[in-house]
C-alpha positions as MATLAB code, in Angstrom:
seq = 'MEFHNQALDKQNIFLETLGFEGLVALDYEGHILALNNQAKSLLPFDKIAHKKLHEALTFYSKEGQHPIHPNELSFNKTLETGAVQRDIIYGITTEDNTLIWLSFSSKLIPDRPDIHMLISIQDVSPLVNENKKLLDSKQELQLLITSLDDIVFEVTKEGVFKNYWTSEPDLLFYEPEQFLNKNIADLFPSEMAEKTLPLINKALTYNKVYHMEFPSPFDTHKGRWFKLKIKPIRTTKDRVAVVVSDISQKIKSLEKIRYNQHKFNQAFHFSGLGISLTDTQGYCLDANNILSKILGFSQEELYCTNFFDYIHPDDINNDYLQRQRLLKGEMDSFTLEKRYRHQLGHYVWCSVTTSAVHNQCNEVSFFIVQLQDISECKKNLEILERQKKEIEIVKIDLETKVRQLEEFNHIVAHNLREPVSNIHMLIDELKDENRKEVNKEYFRLLKSSNNSLTDTLQELSEILEISQNRNIEKVNCHLPTIFKKVYDQFLAEIYSKKVILTTDFEIEYLQYSRIYLESIIYNLLSNALKYTVPRVQPQIHIRTYQQNNSTLLSIQDNGIGIDLPKFKSQIFMFRKVFHRGFDSKGLGLFITRYQIESLGGKIDVISKPNNGTTFLVNFLENN';
ca = [
       0.000    0.000    0.000;
       1.342    3.412   -0.914;
       0.708    6.636    0.964;
      -1.474    9.072   -0.949;
      -1.625   12.542    0.473;
      -4.544   13.223   -1.867;
      -6.632   11.512    0.768;
      -6.031   14.546    2.975;
      -6.814   17.164    0.328;
     -10.389   17.638    1.365;
      -9.392   18.976    4.796;
     -12.656   20.742    5.437;
     -14.088   17.352    6.391;
     -11.893   17.409    9.531;
     -11.590   21.085   10.355;
     -14.886   21.212   12.171;
     -13.917   18.456   14.545;
     -10.097   18.181   14.649;
      -8.431   21.411   13.458;
      -5.101   21.752   11.709;
      -2.569   19.630   13.549;
      -0.564   16.640   12.510;
      -2.951   14.331   10.721;
      -2.744   10.558   10.266;
      -5.150    8.490    8.141;
      -5.756    4.795    9.091;
      -7.554    1.920    7.394;
     -10.003   -0.520    9.005;
      -7.161   -2.451   10.767;
      -5.259    0.595   11.921;
      -2.532    0.617    9.283;
      -1.212    4.034    8.457;
      -2.442    5.175    5.045;
      -1.083    8.681    4.977;
       0.126   11.527    7.248;
       0.829   15.181    6.657;
       4.158   16.958    7.110;
       3.399   18.126   10.659;
       2.629   14.537   11.663;
       5.894   13.406   10.049;
       7.775   15.937   12.210;
       6.150   14.581   15.329;
       6.278   10.833   14.638;
       9.287    8.683   13.521;
       8.008    8.149    9.979;
      10.595    5.472    9.050;
       9.510    3.259   11.963;
       5.744    3.431   11.469;
       5.256    3.267    7.666;
       2.940    0.414    6.583;
       2.361   -0.549   10.267;
      -0.519   -0.414   12.650;
      -0.090    2.798   14.592;
      -1.023    1.323   17.990;
       1.626   -1.414   17.513;
       4.354    0.596   15.785;
       5.389    2.676   18.809;
       5.575    2.408   22.580;
       3.276    4.892   24.221;
       3.670    6.102   27.846;
       1.071    7.371   30.284;
       1.297   10.911   31.597;
       0.727    9.678   35.148;
       3.672    7.543   36.166;
       5.232    7.373   32.665;
       4.715    3.613   32.364;
       4.105    1.845   28.961;
       0.498    1.469   27.834;
      -0.802   -1.749   26.303;
      -1.830   -1.248   22.588;
      -5.392   -2.383   23.304;
      -5.772    0.432   25.835;
      -4.806    3.260   23.471;
      -7.546    5.775   22.682;
      -7.346    5.485   18.850;
      -7.482    1.676   19.110;
     -10.687    2.068   21.091;
     -12.025    4.303   18.287;
     -11.260    1.535   15.760;
     -13.056   -1.030   17.901;
     -16.007    0.959   19.155;
     -16.246    3.968   16.871;
     -16.250    6.303   19.860;
     -14.607    9.680   19.360;
     -11.566   10.271   21.626;
     -10.410   13.818   22.275;
      -7.165   15.278   23.625;
      -5.703   12.080   25.120;
      -2.061   12.682   26.018;
       0.623   10.005   25.500;
       4.394   10.152   25.577;
       6.744    8.713   22.959;
      10.537    8.635   22.716;
      12.402   10.394   19.923;
      15.522    9.167   18.148;
      17.732   10.782   20.817;
      15.659    9.008   23.543;
      13.953   12.210   24.586;
      10.420   11.816   25.890;
       7.880   14.130   24.175;
       4.202   14.488   24.952;
       1.546   14.369   22.225;
      -2.189   14.966   22.405;
      -4.213   12.455   20.310;
      -7.794   12.908   19.039;
      -9.424   10.220   16.886;
     -12.642    9.909   14.853;
     -14.064    7.490   12.228;
     -14.749    8.773    8.675;
     -17.778    6.700    7.634;
     -18.408    8.381    4.277;
     -14.872    7.884    2.910;
     -14.163    4.518    1.367;
     -10.394    5.194    1.188;
      -9.974    6.345    4.842;
     -11.564    4.640    7.832;
     -10.239    6.817   10.696;
      -8.397   10.078   11.094;
      -6.117   10.976   14.019;
      -4.998   14.493   14.876;
      -1.761   14.984   16.818;
      -0.527   18.034   18.709;
       2.784   18.524   20.566;
       1.857   19.460   24.166;
       5.272   18.809   25.744;
       5.723   22.423   26.985;
       2.283   22.393   28.542;
       2.763   18.980   30.181;
       6.213   19.862   31.514;
       4.936   23.181   32.851;
       2.003   21.447   34.506;
       4.400   18.918   36.001;
       6.479   21.731   37.449;
       3.335   23.335   38.840;
       2.246   20.031   40.352;
       5.679   19.492   41.872;
       5.605   23.013   43.278;
       2.134   22.430   44.603;
       3.233   19.174   46.194;
       6.260   20.869   47.758;
       3.981   23.627   49.029;
       1.600   21.048   50.456;
       4.508   19.244   52.140;
       5.791   22.540   53.508;
       2.399   23.510   54.828;
       1.805   20.099   56.397;
       5.209   20.333   58.065;
       4.344   23.645   59.709;
       2.494   24.009   62.961;
       1.771   27.638   62.113;
      -1.155   29.426   60.444;
      -0.303   31.764   57.567;
      -2.780   34.531   56.619;
      -2.657   36.869   53.652;
      -3.870   40.244   54.960;
      -4.325   43.613   53.248;
      -2.913   46.821   54.653;
      -6.415   47.636   55.925;
      -6.415   44.393   57.930;
      -8.723   42.297   55.705;
      -8.101   38.506   55.570;
      -7.744   37.360   51.940;
      -6.346   33.859   52.233;
      -4.933   31.313   54.704;
      -2.725   28.221   54.818;
      -2.495   25.708   57.658;
      -1.985   22.000   58.221;
      -4.233   22.127   61.283;
      -7.595   23.828   60.537;
      -8.549   23.280   64.175;
      -6.044   25.989   65.090;
      -8.133   28.660   63.320;
     -10.111   30.924   65.592;
     -13.053   30.889   63.107;
     -14.322   28.773   60.256;
     -12.791   30.059   56.943;
     -16.092   31.423   55.639;
     -16.468   33.448   58.837;
     -13.194   35.384   58.596;
     -12.222   35.523   54.914;
     -12.777   39.063   53.541;
     -13.409   40.283   57.088;
     -11.369   42.909   58.951;
      -9.263   42.161   62.027;
     -11.148   44.897   63.886;
     -14.423   43.036   63.282;
     -13.102   39.670   64.439;
     -10.794   40.320   67.393;
     -11.058   42.433   70.541;
     -10.249   46.119   70.034;
      -7.135   45.931   72.229;
      -5.577   43.307   69.960;
      -6.699   44.984   66.713;
      -5.282   48.321   67.896;
      -1.868   46.700   68.304;
      -1.921   44.585   65.125;
      -3.038   47.138   62.502;
      -0.199   49.616   63.217;
       2.325   46.765   62.919;
       0.906   45.840   59.471;
       1.354   49.444   58.304;
       4.894   49.621   59.758;
       5.853   46.342   58.039;
       4.669   47.727   54.654;
       6.159   51.183   55.211;
       9.616   50.082   56.399;
       9.674   46.686   54.661;
      10.552   44.960   57.928;
       9.305   42.008   59.928;
       7.536   42.732   63.224;
       6.586   40.407   66.083;
       3.975   40.399   68.806;
       3.048   37.877   71.519;
      -0.418   37.687   73.031;
      -2.656   35.365   75.054;
      -5.678   33.851   73.336;
      -8.587   36.315   73.246;
     -11.140   33.495   72.962;
     -12.484   30.975   75.446;
     -12.043   28.201   72.866;
      -8.287   28.665   73.137;
      -8.168   29.798   76.750;
      -4.775   29.608   78.434;
      -2.855   29.419   75.162;
      -0.269   31.904   73.946;
       0.396   32.916   70.342;
       3.061   34.811   68.464;
       2.352   37.055   65.435;
       4.995   37.450   62.776;
       4.027   40.185   60.287;
       6.094   40.061   57.105;
       5.687   42.080   53.842;
       4.854   40.069   50.689;
       7.458   41.150   48.138;
       5.234   40.620   45.088;
       2.690   43.136   46.389;
       2.827   46.533   48.029;
      -0.367   46.403   50.019;
      -0.424   42.947   51.573;
       1.422   41.152   54.346;
       1.809   37.547   55.500;
       0.697   37.154   59.102;
       2.199   33.995   60.610;
       0.472   32.856   63.815;
       2.476   30.382   65.961;
       1.228   28.590   69.047;
       3.911   29.274   71.684;
       1.985   27.916   74.673;
       4.503   25.120   75.237;
       7.366   27.561   74.887;
       5.783   29.905   77.440;
       5.235   26.972   79.816;
       8.846   25.837   79.312;
      10.129   29.363   79.934;
       8.005   29.610   83.074;
       9.303   26.244   84.219;
      12.875   27.323   83.477;
      12.360   30.586   85.375;
      10.816   28.665   88.262;
      13.687   26.160   88.315;
      16.210   28.984   88.077;
      14.506   30.692   90.992;
      14.590   27.478   93.036;
      18.244   26.886   92.160;
      19.167   30.484   93.012;
      17.357   30.203   96.343;
      19.091   26.912   97.103;
      22.435   28.235   95.846;
      22.538   31.525   97.740;
      20.617   30.616  100.908;
      21.813   27.064  101.470;
      23.526   26.114  104.688;
      26.239   24.457  102.561;
      29.065   26.095  100.697;
      28.304   25.721   96.985;
      30.441   26.472   93.955;
      30.128   25.968   90.231;
      33.489   24.928   88.817;
      34.640   24.155   85.300;
      36.259   20.857   84.371;
      39.709   22.313   85.128;
      38.765   23.234   88.710;
      38.319   27.008   88.255;
      35.499   28.683   90.175;
      32.645   29.990   87.994;
      30.369   31.041   90.859;
      30.209   30.596   94.620;
      27.852   31.475   97.474;
      28.594   33.386  100.685;
      28.761   30.257  102.856;
      31.711   28.987  100.811;
      33.447   32.318  101.374;
      32.972   31.905  105.136;
      34.222   28.282  105.118;
      37.422   29.015  103.167;
      37.961   32.636  104.242;
      38.134   34.053  100.696;
      36.065   36.933   99.360;
      33.743   36.414   96.390;
      36.193   38.254   94.131;
      39.086   36.053   95.300;
      37.068   32.875   94.714;
      36.335   33.852   91.111;
      40.096   33.824   90.465;
      40.633   30.525   92.287;
      41.484   27.060   91.045;
      40.365   24.784   93.883;
      42.988   22.166   93.039;
      45.582   24.666   94.322;
      43.982   24.584   97.779;
      43.248   20.872   98.253;
      45.531   19.093  100.717;
      48.288   17.207   98.821;
      47.210   13.899  100.400;
      43.622   14.327   99.128;
      44.121   15.705   95.621;
      44.855   12.422   93.815;
      41.666   10.653   94.916;
      39.590   13.752   94.098;
      41.114   13.921   90.601;
      40.419   10.215   89.939;
      36.772   10.569   90.998;
      36.297   13.624   88.745;
      37.671   11.657   85.805;
      35.035    8.991   86.448;
      32.383   11.732   86.440;
      33.680   13.049   83.107;
      33.506    9.544   81.612;
      29.912    9.110   82.794;
      30.760    6.179   85.061;
      28.764    7.752   87.924;
      26.454   10.710   88.583;
      28.125   12.118   91.711;
      30.562   11.297   94.491;
      31.189   12.370   98.087;
      34.611   12.662   99.701;
      36.067   13.969  102.916;
      39.008   16.207  102.112;
      40.922   19.203  103.368;
      41.059   22.706  101.878;
      43.666   25.281  102.787;
      41.994   28.251  104.470;
      42.890   31.785  103.475;
      44.698   32.081  106.844;
      46.846   29.025  106.082;
      45.317   26.243  108.169;
      43.358   23.337  106.666;
      39.589   22.910  106.918;
      38.028   19.459  106.839;
      35.013   19.315  104.490;
      32.531   16.716  103.324;
      32.390   17.433   99.577;
      29.722   16.213   97.146;
      30.470   16.772   93.445;
      27.963   16.266   90.611;
      28.210   16.927   86.868;
      25.974   19.138   84.704;
      25.760   18.059   81.046;
      24.974   20.057   77.905;
      22.756   18.991   74.980;
      25.633   16.923   73.542;
      25.844   15.025   76.854;
      29.226   16.586   77.569;
      30.086   17.835   81.050;
      29.707   21.631   81.104;
      30.618   22.210   84.750;
      30.503   20.686   88.241;
      28.270   21.567   91.184;
      30.411   21.219   94.309;
      28.777   21.280   97.762;
      30.968   21.675  100.860;
      30.049   21.072  104.486;
      32.565   22.144  107.107;
      33.187   19.080  109.298;
      36.307   20.378  111.049;
      34.537   20.529  114.421;
      33.160   17.039  113.870;
      36.635   15.761  112.970;
      38.047   17.460  116.067;
      35.383   15.853  118.264;
      36.034   12.474  116.681;
      39.729   12.848  117.394;
      38.922   13.788  120.999;
      36.586   10.790  121.321;
      39.186    8.520  119.764;
      41.835    9.841  122.136;
      39.488    9.475  125.094;
      38.653    5.968  123.950;
      42.346    5.098  123.883;
      42.838    6.734  127.267;
      39.911    4.780  128.698;
      41.339    1.609  127.188;
      44.695    2.368  128.782;
      43.000    3.100  132.115;
      41.033   -0.124  131.781;
      44.202   -2.108  131.090;
      45.950   -0.315  133.945;
      43.085   -1.058  136.346;
      42.955   -4.667  135.274;
      46.722   -4.852  135.786;
      46.442   -3.211  139.198;
      43.659   -5.566  140.253;
      45.713   -8.554  139.150;
      48.767   -7.153  140.904;
      46.760   -6.643  144.105;
      45.507  -10.191  143.904;
      49.071  -11.383  143.431;
      50.232   -9.155  146.268;
      47.542  -10.557  148.579;
      48.618  -14.049  147.555;
      52.269  -13.186  148.337;
      51.304  -11.726  151.701;
      49.109  -14.709  152.501;
      51.681  -17.332  151.557;
      55.174  -15.864  151.694;
      54.700  -13.971  154.973;
      52.472  -16.427  156.806;
      55.077  -19.171  157.092;
      57.970  -17.122  158.618;
      55.546  -15.274  160.930;
      54.034  -18.563  162.116;
      57.524  -19.981  162.678;
      58.518  -16.946  164.712;
      55.399  -17.256  166.915;
      55.969  -20.969  167.402;
      59.667  -20.552  168.286;
      58.920  -17.768  170.763;
      56.387  -20.013  172.507;
      58.937  -22.816  172.639;
      61.601  -20.534  174.092;
      59.310  -19.592  176.970;
      59.217  -23.167  178.268;
      62.696  -24.357  177.319;
      65.638  -23.959  179.752;
      68.179  -26.058  178.008;
      70.961  -23.999  176.575;
      71.691  -26.165  173.533;
      68.026  -26.344  172.562;
      67.568  -22.613  173.017;
      70.581  -21.985  170.800;
      68.999  -24.005  167.996;
      65.676  -22.195  168.508;
      67.460  -18.841  168.226;
      69.142  -19.963  165.001;
      65.768  -20.976  163.541;
      64.227  -17.758  164.804;
      66.941  -15.720  163.069;
      66.440  -17.689  159.829;
      62.676  -17.028  159.905;
      63.316  -13.381  160.695;
      65.766  -13.080  157.717;
      63.241  -14.745  155.425;
      60.531  -12.358  156.629;
      62.855   -9.361  156.164;
      63.821  -10.423  152.617;
      60.207  -10.918  151.656;
      59.205   -7.543  153.100;
      62.086   -5.885  151.248;
      61.041   -7.488  147.970;
      57.414   -6.518  148.548;
      58.529   -2.992  149.287;
      60.351   -2.815  145.945;
      57.295   -4.148  144.142;
      55.005   -1.638  145.874;
      57.375    1.172  144.964;
      57.154    0.124  141.292;
      53.362   -0.236  141.239;
      52.702    3.035  143.115;
      55.204    5.211  141.307;
      53.085    7.792  139.424;
      55.919   10.105  138.470;
      58.176    7.885  136.370;
      60.280   10.203  134.256;
      60.424    9.302  130.565;
      63.370   10.397  128.487;
      64.556    9.785  124.941;
      66.560    6.601  125.454;
      69.174    5.486  122.943;
      68.743    1.689  122.969;
      72.202    0.728  121.621;
      73.857    2.856  124.334;
      71.742    1.361  127.145;
      72.391   -2.158  125.836;
      76.157   -1.464  125.774;
      76.026   -0.441  129.429;
      74.223   -3.682  130.386;
      76.492   -5.733  128.101;
      79.617   -4.493  129.919;
      78.246   -5.819  133.224;
      78.083   -9.356  131.786;
      81.328   -9.140  129.828;
      83.200  -11.734  131.891;
      80.385  -14.289  131.728;
      79.935  -13.704  127.962;
      83.643  -14.360  127.362;
      83.802  -17.372  129.681;
      80.829  -19.071  127.989;
      81.960  -17.962  124.493;
      78.516  -16.553  123.791;
      77.650  -15.477  120.206;
      75.637  -12.306  120.853;
      74.145  -10.353  117.931;
      71.970   -7.228  117.836;
      69.646   -5.581  115.304;
      68.363   -2.203  116.489;
      65.883   -1.215  113.768;
      64.449    1.220  116.333;
      67.233    3.089  118.110;
      65.275    5.568  120.231;
      62.487    5.007  122.728;
      60.690    7.440  125.025;
      60.900    5.487  128.290;
      62.237    5.341  131.855;
      65.990    4.872  131.558;
      66.233    2.989  134.902;
      63.376    0.615  133.997;
      64.768    0.016  130.498;
      68.209   -0.893  131.917;
      66.572   -3.213  134.475;
      64.396   -4.934  131.824;
      67.328   -5.579  129.467;
      69.515   -6.647  132.424;
      67.026   -9.244  133.758;
      66.200  -10.711  130.334;
      69.867  -10.907  129.252;
      70.742  -12.433  132.644;
      68.161  -15.197  132.078;
      69.508  -15.908  128.579;
      73.079  -16.245  129.919;
      72.059  -18.285  132.960;
      69.901  -21.029  131.392;
      72.288  -22.341  128.725;
      72.641  -25.940  127.501;
      75.868  -27.668  128.561;
      78.403  -28.260  125.770;
      76.357  -26.096  123.345;
      77.731  -22.702  122.381;
      75.187  -20.116  123.564;
      73.629  -17.841  120.947;
      71.668  -14.720  121.866;
      70.001  -12.297  119.429;
      68.615   -8.942  120.570;
      66.346   -6.982  118.213;
      64.129   -3.877  118.263;
      61.532   -3.174  115.554;
      58.255   -1.423  114.800;
      54.895   -3.212  114.678;
      51.412   -1.627  114.666;
      52.713    1.768  115.902;
      54.489    0.066  118.806;
      58.144   -0.605  119.506;
      59.031   -4.229  120.299;
      62.119   -5.667  121.986;
      62.928   -9.357  121.532;
      65.684  -11.331  123.287;
      66.111  -14.796  121.768;
      68.409  -17.578  123.006;
      69.128  -21.259  122.299;
      69.053  -22.282  125.961;
      67.239  -25.041  127.833;
      63.820  -23.495  127.286;
      60.618  -23.716  129.353;
      57.775  -26.210  129.345;
      55.060  -23.625  128.641;
      52.044  -25.996  128.728;
      53.096  -26.767  132.287;
      54.419  -23.400  133.539;
      52.988  -20.666  131.257;
      50.618  -19.295  133.920;
      53.473  -19.057  136.466;
      56.250  -17.588  134.283;
      56.057  -14.048  135.651;
      54.768  -14.870  139.143;
      56.512  -14.057  142.448;
      59.366  -16.434  143.357;
      58.506  -19.035  140.751;
      61.476  -21.208  139.678;
      61.266  -23.686  136.815;
      64.793  -25.106  136.678;
      66.647  -26.794  139.519;
      70.374  -26.397  140.053;
      70.510  -22.710  139.128;
      71.062  -19.757  141.449;
      67.609  -18.199  141.045;
      65.057  -16.717  143.426;
      62.300  -16.338  140.784;
      62.152  -12.593  141.336;
      63.728  -11.075  138.178;
      60.924  -11.845  135.702;
      58.309  -10.823  138.257;
      59.888   -7.384  138.747;
      60.466   -7.046  134.992;
      56.783   -7.658  134.297;
      55.792   -5.064  136.957;
      58.108   -2.482  135.435;
      56.756   -3.061  131.896;
      53.101   -3.084  132.934;
      53.488    0.020  135.100;
      54.188    1.984  131.866;
      51.354    0.360  129.892;
      53.379   -2.318  128.104;
      53.189   -6.093  127.868;
      55.609   -8.986  128.013;
      55.202  -12.447  126.508;
      57.325  -15.551  126.051;
      57.807  -18.163  123.312;
      59.675  -21.303  124.324;
      60.052  -25.091  124.070;
      62.190  -27.382  126.238;
      65.751  -27.673  124.836;
      64.790  -25.342  121.971;
      65.509  -21.906  123.399;
      63.390  -19.035  124.661;
      62.283  -15.704  123.179;
      61.007  -12.914  125.403;
      58.913  -10.249  123.601;
      58.452   -6.832  125.206;
      55.775   -4.657  123.615;
      56.169   -1.044  124.726;
      52.832   -0.299  122.977;
      52.177    3.162  121.476;
      55.509    4.848  121.883;
      54.716    8.558  121.427;
];
């Protein structure tokens, strides 16, 4: 089939219904019979010649730009049903893959045997693209409006409402038909209108934006606050945009902030605690009067202060470590007891609570530091602690005195009773005895009992003197010197027995009675030299050292030792002897114990038979 443009010569047939656009003639099956030059410029002629138009090209919908099935095309429907289709827009792609938009109208030609249907085509790409831009703009405007919580009014310079935009119609004070084309003065109270109208005129006159805040004038919005923003519309000279924003939440937040600020200021300035705001480096940002009183600095001096410069050196490290934990978010606050240097130079004990204040980025902005002066409390605690120690010492002393009195009563009851009874008995015997030889023996026995009684009384006198001495002078004793003095007294015995004697004076000085200290070392060294094992070279080690704030003296030997399970309770008793064949009265250890206990100390012994003995003297708190 050849194209014959003569078929389009009688154009008046189509002018009344289609107009002069691109024209395409189709047969009964939809094959293209002919097309005019304008149609050739719009359609790819080489691709569609001798083909059915609805199958020759791919057509796209205007909505969504997706391909349309040939059976759904408007001109195919005209072929099938004979119905006229007008101004149906489809898109096609050009040779350079550009999408253009064409408007198609189709109609059957029943009185033409050579042409069955005629299609008119018009390029509407500019119109479609412009409409698309308008739709996009409209959509953006709709999105913008729906994203706003505000109401926007278009108002004339006289105060007449011409238009509005809002995503929340419920925010409007009136229904639209009640306020559009109405004046502000007719809708709102006179007080509000009198303030708003001048601002509209000023905005237009000076081309500036003006603001106004006001409470709701209507019961329907009672308790709510609004903000007016009056802004000139640049495309006009007599209209403004009035933006109404609901600031009720903002007002409530501001009120809450002001209330919290007021509470904080009251707590800050009128608290019974010293309070400071410090930055993360320790510099004072603000401080109250109580802190000035605690540390002795004026407000002006505190503002120039870094508190780390005034913390006691022994307390600063722990405080720094705790602040680092605060900065890392490991805890919310911490409380420490630490000392601050007062402006006068002395240190003040404080209980300090530090908490962190964070900004919107959850970073520490500054610290709130609260100080309570506990110096008096610390002083009282020290006094109580000292009194407790004194009471403990008194208790120990009383217990010692009671035990000593019990021992003394026992000594009086046992050690004096026998010689006194003997003396009474011998005197009675002498009354009735006339024989010279017998009387001589009685006198010898009487003298022996009298000597025993005198010795015992002398020993008891010495013990009483020790226990009742309240004015024992304490001096700074040099232990190595005192030991040397005692050592010289035993020099001959040490050489004769070839004793290996070693010393280790870790503590060289002791505040003590010099006479008692010489006596204690003398008696203990005498015991170590006396009770040696035959044919075994004696070894004695003397040591002083510190333990639990007390000075200890130990004298250790490798002598015959003591059976402690058998004699432990009698070791330091009056005239108790545990080894036969030695020149011992059992008085030295008893006196030594009295001397040590009279100054608040203790003595103990560690020993096993044939395995040596160690005497431990604890001088207790040696201050």
